[in-house]
N, C-alpha and C positions, 0 to 999 in steps of 0.2 A: 647505887641500887636502892637503898632505903628511901631516897627521895622519890624515885619512880613509883615505888609501892605506895607511898603516902599519897601522891598525886592521883594515882589510879583509884585508891580507896575513897578519897574525898570526892573525886569526880571533876577535878579541875583540869580538863583536857587542854585548855589553852595555855597552861603553865608548862606543858611538855615541850621539849626542844624540837619536836617533829611529830608527824602523825603517829598515833598510838600503835598502829599495825606494823610500823617499821622499827619500833623500839623494843628492847628486851621486855619480856613479861615474866618476872620472877614467880608470881603466883601460879601461872600455868606450868612453869617448870617444876615447882614443888608438887603440884597435883600429878603431873606426869611421872615424877619419880616414884610415886606411890602406886602407880598402875601395875597390875599383876603381869608378869611375863610368863608366856607358855613354856613350861619346862619339859613336859613330856614330848616324846617323838610321836607325831601322828602316824597312824597306820594306814589311813585311807587317803586317796588323792584329795577328797573334799576337805579333810582335816589339814592337809598340807597347804591347800589353797587358803583356807581360813586363817591359818597361822601366819602365812606370808602376807596376807592382806592386813592383819592386825599389826604386824611389825612394821609394815610400810606406813600405815597410818600414824603409828607412834613416831617414826622417823620424821615424817612431815610436821607433826605437831611440835616435836622438839626443835626442829629447824625454825618454826614460826616463833617459838618461845625465846629463842636466843636473839632474835631481832637481826637487823642488817648490820653489817660491819661498817658501812659508810652510808650516810644519808646525803644526797646531793644538796649543795648550798641553796639552790633554787627552791627545793622542796622545803627545807628548813625555814627559809625566809618567807615562803608563802603560807606557812602554817600560822594561824592566828594566835 
């Protein structure tokens, strides 16, 4: 993981073993772990909907931050 962070910070995308959007993103994960979680129970339907939307967005962002489990060989070889 430290290797991926270094490459992303320097900007050497061609040194990555695949497309950056398919690899884990430790910086995004750290940022998301500091995101506030709604602790109170909303009393209105609008509040419930907003909380649900917020948690759903966090879930999708965490999924993007963890990267793919497997990157197809054809994609890895096609990456410059």
